[in-house]
N, C-alpha and C positions, 0 to 999 in steps of 0.2 A: 436394635434398629427401630427407628420411629415408623409408625404406620403412616401411610400416605393419607393425607386429609381428603375426605370426601368433598366433592364440589357441592356447594350450596347455591343453587341458581338464584334464590331470593336474596341472599347476601350479595351476590354479584350484581343483581339488578339494583339494589339499594346503593351499592358502591358507585356504579356507573351513573345512576341518576344524580348522585351528589356531585359528581364531576360535571355533568351536563348543566346543573344549576349554576355552577361557577363559570362555565364556558359553553354557552348555548350553540356555538358554531363549531364545536369539536367533532368533525365529521367521523373520525374513527370510533368515537364513543357512540355516536348516533347509530352507526352501522352495527356495533356490538349489541347495543340495547335492542335494536330491531330483531336481531337473531335470538337473543335471550327471551324477549317477550313472546315471539312466535313459538319457540320450543316449549315455553310454559303454557301454551294454549291461549295466550293473550293476543289474539289475532288482531283486534282493533288497535291495540297499542303498537304492535309490530308494524301495522299499516301506517300509522302516524309517523313512526320513525323512518320508514322507507320513503314516504312522501317528503319528509324533512331532508333526508339525505339527497334525494334527487334535486331539491331546491338548492342545497349547498354545493352539489357537484353535478351540474346539468349535462356534463359530457361523459359521465361515468356509466359505461354500459352495464357493469355488474349491479350498480345501484338500481338501474331500470329493471334488470332481470329480477332482483329481489322484490321490487315493487310489484311486478307482474305476479310473482308468487303469492304475495300477500293479497293481492286483488283476487286471485284464483281461490285462495283459502277463504276469502270473504264472499265467495260465490258470485263475483262480479265478472262473468265470463267475457263480455264484450270489452270492458276496460282492461282486463288482464291480457287479452289478445292484442289490443292496441299498444299497450305498454311493452309487451314482449317484442312486438315488431320494432318499436323504438330501440329496444336493447340491441337487437340484431343490427339495425341501421347504424347504431353507434359502435358496433364492432364485437358484440357478444357472439362467440362462435362455438361454445362448448356443447356441441350436438349430442354427444353421449350422455352428458348429465341432463340435458333438457328432456331426453327421451325417458330417463328413469326417475327424474325428480318427482317425489310423491306430492310435492306442493302443487304441481301442475296437473294432477290427475283429472280435474274437472275439464281440462282442455284437450286431453289426448285423443278423444274421438272426434274432435271438431275438424272439419276439412281445412279451415284456415290454419290451424296449428300444424296439420299434416303438410300443407303446402310450405309453411315456414321451415319445417324440418327438411323437406326436399330441397329447398333453396340453399340450405346449409351443407348438404351432402356434397362431397368432392365430386367434381365432374370427371368421368373416366372416358 
């Protein structure tokens, strides 16, 4: 039985970068690269991809959420909160993930972040 090949994030990055060179508007590839860059600690590159995805898909709530995460990882608290609010306004509703997402750690003690969480909690 063959061994399962280990994932090589640098290979994946090069692969998806080559696709993007051929089709700069390929939104799915932009999204994948944003995640790969961020996981590899290339926060500035991930931020560029997240900004690009928001330009390509201006109504995509998840794209805005990912951009907010990249901004938070870049220690841009005010921008991250503003973009996170946009994500929620566009329909982002995953309260559970927002509360535990390590990318948003910088924001978690912020009163505006807490208010955003409260607004997303189901009314009882």
